[in-house]
C-alpha positions as CSV (number, residue, x, y, z in Angstrom):
1,M,114.0,25.7,-42.7
2,I,110.8,27.8,-42.3
3,A,112.8,30.6,-40.6
4,D,114.9,31.0,-43.7
5,L,112.0,31.5,-46.1
6,H,110.6,34.8,-47.4
7,R,107.6,36.0,-45.6
8,A,104.4,36.8,-47.5
9,D,103.5,40.4,-47.7
10,E,100.9,41.7,-45.3
11,I,98.6,44.7,-44.6
12,S,96.4,45.6,-41.7
13,G,92.8,44.7,-42.1
14,T,91.7,47.5,-39.7
15,G,89.5,50.0,-41.4
16,L,89.2,48.1,-44.7
17,D,85.7,47.9,-46.2
18,S,86.6,45.8,-49.3
19,M,89.4,43.8,-50.9
20,P,92.0,46.3,-52.1
21,E,92.1,46.1,-55.9
22,D,95.9,46.3,-56.0
23,V,96.0,43.1,-53.9
24,V,94.1,41.1,-56.5
25,R,95.9,42.8,-59.4
26,S,99.3,41.9,-58.0
27,G,98.7,38.2,-58.5
28,R,100.6,37.5,-55.3
29,P,99.4,36.2,-51.9
30,M,98.6,38.8,-49.2
31,I,98.0,38.5,-45.5
32,L,95.3,40.7,-44.1
33,R,96.0,40.9,-40.4
34,G,93.1,41.1,-38.0
35,V,90.5,41.5,-40.7
36,A,88.0,39.1,-39.1
37,R,88.8,39.7,-35.4
38,D,85.3,41.3,-34.8
39,W,83.4,38.3,-36.2
40,P,81.3,36.6,-33.5
41,F,82.8,33.2,-34.5
42,V,86.4,34.6,-33.9
43,R,85.4,36.2,-30.6
44,A,84.1,32.9,-29.4
45,A,87.3,31.1,-30.5
46,L,89.4,33.6,-28.6
47,Q,87.5,32.7,-25.4
48,S,88.2,29.0,-25.7
49,D,88.1,26.0,-28.0
50,L,84.9,24.8,-26.2
51,A,83.2,28.2,-26.9
52,A,84.2,28.0,-30.6
53,A,82.8,24.5,-30.9
54,A,79.6,25.4,-29.1
55,Y,79.2,28.5,-31.3
56,L,79.6,26.4,-34.5
57,D,77.4,23.6,-33.3
58,R,74.6,26.1,-32.8
59,F,74.2,26.5,-36.5
60,Y,74.5,22.8,-37.4
61,N,71.4,21.3,-39.1
62,G,72.4,17.7,-38.8
63,R,73.4,17.0,-42.4
64,P,76.4,14.7,-42.7
65,V,79.8,16.3,-43.3
66,N,82.9,15.0,-45.0
67,A,85.4,13.7,-42.4
68,V,89.0,12.6,-43.0
69,I,90.8,10.5,-40.4
70,A,94.3,9.2,-40.4
71,P,95.9,6.9,-37.8
72,A,98.3,8.4,-35.2
73,E,101.4,7.0,-36.9
74,E,100.9,9.2,-39.9
75,Q,101.7,12.2,-37.6
76,G,98.9,14.3,-39.1
77,R,100.1,14.2,-42.7
78,F,97.3,13.4,-45.2
79,F,99.2,11.7,-48.0
80,Y,99.6,8.5,-50.1
81,R,100.6,5.2,-48.5
82,P,104.2,4.2,-49.2
83,N,104.7,2.8,-52.7
84,S,101.0,3.0,-53.4
85,K,98.4,5.3,-54.8
86,Q,96.1,4.5,-51.9
87,M,95.6,7.2,-49.4
88,N,96.8,6.9,-45.8
89,F,93.4,8.2,-44.5
90,K,89.8,7.2,-44.5
91,T,87.0,9.4,-45.7
92,S,83.4,9.1,-44.5
93,A,80.2,11.0,-43.8
94,Q,79.9,11.9,-40.1
95,H,77.9,14.0,-37.7
96,L,79.6,17.3,-37.1
97,S,78.6,17.6,-33.5
98,E,80.1,14.2,-32.7
99,L,83.4,15.0,-34.4
100,L,83.6,18.3,-32.6
101,N,83.3,16.4,-29.3
102,A,85.9,14.0,-30.4
103,L,88.3,16.8,-31.2
104,L,87.8,18.4,-27.8
105,Q,88.3,15.0,-26.1
106,T,91.5,14.2,-27.9
107,K,93.1,17.5,-26.9
108,G,96.2,16.9,-24.9
109,A,96.4,13.2,-26.0
110,G,100.0,12.1,-26.7
111,S,99.4,10.7,-30.2
112,P,95.8,11.3,-31.4
113,P,94.6,10.3,-34.8
114,A,94.5,13.1,-37.4
115,I,90.9,14.3,-37.7
116,A,89.6,16.9,-40.2
117,M,86.3,18.0,-41.5
118,Q,87.0,19.5,-44.9
119,A,85.1,22.1,-47.0
120,V,81.9,21.9,-45.0
121,S,79.4,24.0,-46.9
122,A,78.1,26.8,-44.7
123,P,74.8,27.3,-46.5
124,D,74.1,23.6,-46.7
125,C,75.1,22.5,-43.2
126,L,75.5,25.7,-41.1
127,P,72.7,28.0,-42.2
128,G,73.0,31.4,-40.5
129,L,76.7,31.2,-39.9
130,E,77.5,33.5,-42.9
131,T,74.8,36.0,-41.8
132,E,76.4,36.4,-38.4
133,N,79.9,36.5,-39.9
134,P,79.6,38.5,-43.1
135,N,82.7,38.6,-45.4
136,I,82.9,41.9,-47.3
137,F,86.2,41.0,-49.0
138,V,84.8,38.4,-51.5
139,P,82.3,38.9,-54.3
140,A,78.6,38.9,-53.4
141,G,77.2,35.4,-53.4
142,T,80.5,33.7,-52.6
143,H,79.7,31.2,-49.9
144,A,81.9,30.0,-47.1
145,R,83.3,26.5,-46.5
146,V,84.5,25.5,-43.0
147,W,87.6,23.4,-42.3
148,I,87.9,21.9,-38.8
149,G,90.5,19.6,-37.3
150,N,93.5,19.0,-35.1
151,A,97.2,19.2,-36.0
152,V,97.1,18.1,-39.6
153,T,99.1,18.8,-42.7
154,V,97.8,19.1,-46.2
155,A,100.4,18.8,-49.0
156,P,101.0,21.7,-51.4
157,H,98.3,21.8,-54.1
158,F,96.6,24.5,-56.2
159,D,93.0,25.8,-56.5
160,V,91.4,26.6,-59.9
161,A,89.9,29.7,-58.3
162,D,90.9,32.7,-56.2
163,N,90.9,31.8,-52.5
164,F,90.3,33.9,-49.4
165,A,90.9,32.0,-46.1
166,C,90.2,33.3,-42.6
167,V,91.6,31.6,-39.5
168,I,88.9,31.3,-36.8
169,A,90.6,29.2,-34.2
170,G,94.1,27.9,-33.7
171,R,97.0,28.9,-35.8
172,R,97.9,27.9,-39.4
173,R,101.0,28.1,-41.5
174,F,100.8,28.4,-45.3
175,L,103.7,27.5,-47.5
176,L,103.1,29.1,-50.9
177,F,104.7,28.7,-54.3
178,P,104.1,30.5,-57.6
179,P,102.7,28.5,-60.5
180,E,106.0,28.6,-62.4
181,Q,107.5,26.4,-59.6
182,T,105.3,23.5,-60.6
183,A,108.0,21.3,-62.0
184,N,110.2,21.9,-58.9
185,L,107.4,20.8,-56.6
186,Y,107.4,17.3,-58.1
187,P,103.6,16.9,-58.5
188,G,102.2,13.5,-58.0
189,P,99.7,11.4,-60.0
190,M,96.8,13.1,-61.7
191,D,94.5,10.1,-61.8
192,V,94.3,9.5,-58.1
193,T,94.5,12.6,-55.9
194,P,93.4,13.5,-52.3
195,A,91.1,16.3,-53.5
196,N,90.9,16.2,-57.3
197,V,94.1,18.1,-58.1
198,P,97.7,16.8,-58.0
199,I,99.8,17.4,-54.8
200,S,103.5,17.9,-54.2
201,M,105.2,14.6,-53.3
202,V,107.8,16.4,-51.2
203,S,107.4,16.4,-47.5
204,M,107.2,20.0,-46.2
205,A,108.6,18.9,-42.8
206,E,111.4,16.7,-44.0
207,P,112.2,17.3,-47.7
208,D,114.3,14.7,-49.3
209,F,116.7,16.8,-51.4
210,E,118.5,13.8,-52.7
211,R,115.4,12.5,-54.3
212,F,113.8,15.9,-55.1
213,P,116.8,18.2,-55.8
214,R,114.9,20.9,-57.6
215,Y,112.8,21.5,-54.5
216,R,115.5,23.8,-53.3
217,E,114.7,26.1,-56.2
218,A,111.0,26.0,-55.2
219,L,111.9,26.9,-51.6
220,A,114.0,29.9,-52.9
221,A,110.8,31.2,-54.5
222,A,108.4,30.2,-51.7
223,L,106.5,32.4,-49.3
224,V,105.5,31.5,-45.7
225,A,102.5,33.0,-43.9
226,E,101.6,32.3,-40.3
227,L,98.0,33.3,-39.3
228,A,96.3,33.7,-35.9
229,P,92.6,33.9,-35.2
230,G,91.1,36.8,-37.1
231,D,93.9,36.9,-39.8
232,A,93.1,36.1,-43.4
233,I,95.2,35.4,-46.5
234,Y,94.4,35.9,-50.2
235,I,95.8,33.1,-52.4
236,P,95.7,33.8,-56.1
237,Y,94.5,31.4,-58.8
238,L,96.8,28.4,-59.3
239,W,99.3,29.3,-56.6
240,W,100.5,26.2,-54.8
241,H,99.9,26.1,-51.1
242,G,100.6,23.6,-48.3
243,V,98.8,24.1,-45.0
244,E,99.8,23.1,-41.5
245,S,97.3,23.3,-38.7
246,L,99.5,24.0,-35.7
247,G,97.2,23.4,-32.7
248,S,95.0,20.7,-31.3
249,F,91.8,22.5,-32.3
250,N,91.7,24.6,-35.5
251,V,89.0,26.2,-37.6
252,L,89.2,28.0,-40.9
253,M,86.6,29.5,-43.2
254,N,87.5,29.9,-46.8
255,Y,85.9,31.3,-50.0
256,W,86.6,30.4,-53.6
257,W,85.5,32.5,-56.5
258,H,86.3,33.0,-60.2
259,R,87.2,36.5,-61.6
260,D,86.7,35.1,-65.1
261,A,83.1,33.9,-65.4
262,R,84.0,31.9,-68.5
263,A,86.5,29.8,-66.5
264,A,84.1,29.0,-63.7
265,G,83.1,25.3,-63.7
266,H,85.3,24.3,-66.6
267,P,87.0,20.9,-66.2
268,H,90.6,22.3,-66.1
269,V,92.2,19.4,-64.4
270,A,90.5,16.9,-66.7
271,F,91.9,18.9,-69.7
272,L,95.4,18.7,-68.1
273,H,95.0,14.9,-67.7
274,L,93.8,14.6,-71.3
275,A,96.6,16.7,-72.7
276,Y,99.2,14.7,-70.8
277,S,97.7,11.4,-72.1
278,L,97.6,12.7,-75.7
279,F,101.1,14.2,-75.9
280,R,103.3,12.1,-73.6
281,G,104.0,9.4,-76.2
282,M,104.6,11.9,-79.0
283,P,108.2,12.4,-80.4
284,P,109.8,15.4,-78.9
285,E,109.9,17.4,-82.1
286,Q,106.2,16.9,-82.6
287,R,105.5,18.1,-79.0
288,E,107.6,21.2,-79.8
289,S,105.4,21.9,-82.8
290,W,102.3,21.6,-80.8
291,R,103.8,23.9,-78.2
292,A,104.2,26.6,-80.9
293,L,100.5,26.2,-81.8
294,Y,99.3,26.3,-78.3
295,D,101.5,29.3,-77.5
296,H,100.1,31.1,-80.5
297,Y,96.4,30.3,-80.1
298,V,95.8,29.4,-76.5
299,F,98.4,31.3,-74.4
300,Q,98.8,34.1,-77.0
301,T,102.5,34.7,-76.2
302,G,102.8,36.8,-79.3
303,G,99.6,38.8,-78.7
304,D,96.1,38.5,-80.1
305,P,96.4,35.8,-82.8
306,T,93.6,37.4,-84.8
307,E,94.7,41.0,-84.6
308,A,96.1,41.2,-88.2
309,L,93.2,39.3,-89.7
310,A,90.2,40.9,-91.4
311,P,87.1,40.8,-89.2
312,A,85.5,38.2,-91.5
313,H,88.4,35.8,-90.9
314,R,88.5,35.9,-87.2
315,Y,87.5,33.0,-85.1
316,E,85.7,34.0,-81.9
317,G,84.9,30.5,-80.6
318,R,81.5,29.2,-79.6
319,A,79.8,30.3,-76.4
320,M,80.3,27.7,-73.6
321,T,76.7,27.1,-72.7
322,P,75.8,24.7,-69.8
323,E,74.6,22.2,-72.4
324,R,77.9,22.3,-74.4
325,L,79.9,22.1,-71.2
326,A,78.0,19.0,-70.1
327,M,78.7,17.4,-73.5
328,L,82.4,18.3,-73.2
329,K,82.6,16.8,-69.7
330,A,81.0,13.6,-71.0
331,A,83.4,13.4,-73.9
332,L,86.4,13.9,-71.5
333,R,85.1,11.2,-69.2
334,D,84.9,8.8,-72.2
335,L,88.4,9.7,-73.4
336,L,90.0,9.4,-70.0
337,A,88.3,6.0,-69.3
338,E,90.0,4.4,-72.3
C-alpha cells in the first residue's frame, strides 16, 4: 500500500542557511535531505547505536523523562485497548540512562515491548545538546524535543503548530494528510487522547476499509516520506501525520513553533471540544445558521467582515493578555467538566 502513495516533495539541504520561505508559504510538507548530517549527534548515530546513546547520555542531567511502554503483543502500536478508551500502554517517569540501556539490550529480541521516550525537553533534561547541534531552520528561541524508542507506531494526529523534525538515528516513515481529509481519517474521541489531540482510528498497517470506507479518499490525498539519519521534514500547522519508527533504535529531534504569535498557547483543542458539545444536539437547520455566522466572522470566507463598515462601527476584539487567557482557560475547564 505504501508503495502506491504519492511521495512528499523534497529538496537538498546542502548549502541551505535557513528555511526557504517558499517552503513555509506552500503550506505543504517538505523533506530536506541531509540537512543535519553534519550535526555531531548524527555523526555519532552513523557510527553505531551505542555511540548515539553514549553521545546523548553525556548531556543528561538526571531529571526524569516521560516514558511510554506497551507490551509486545501490541506490536509497537500505541493506541486504545479494544472497545475501550483506555490506552494499551503505560506512561511513567523514568531515568533516561536506564531506558537507553534497555533499548540497546532489547535489540535483536524477537518480540520486545514497545519503548519510547517522548518529547524530552532538551533545555530541561539535556542542557548543551542544542548548542552542539544548532538548528538554523527554525525561529530563534525554538527549543528541541527528543524522541527515542524502538520500532513503534504513532497514529495520525495533528499539531497546533508548525513542526520541523530531524531524524538522528534509525529510519522513520511519515504518512501525511492535509487538514481537509479530517473526516476521512475517522478521528477518535476528543475527551481521552494519547497526547491531547484526537488520533485517527484507522490502522496504518492494516486499514479496515469495510469499517472505514472513506479512508481510501484520505490515502488518495496522502503523502509518504521516508527519512534516514540527517534528513528532516517540515510539517505544516494542522497537517495530520502518522509516524513509524522502522528500526530497533531510533532518535528524532523536533521543533514546534507558531508563525502567528496570537495563536500561540491558545486552547484550540478545548475550543473544538466545547463547540462539539454545544452544537451536536442542535437541529440541523440551526447548525447551518451558526455555520453561516462562523464563516462570516471567524473564517471570513467572504473577506474582511468589517471592510464595508465605518471605522467607528468596526469590532477589533480585545487583546488576549495572559490574564484574560488564564480566565478563558478556567471557564473552558468549568464548561467541559459539566
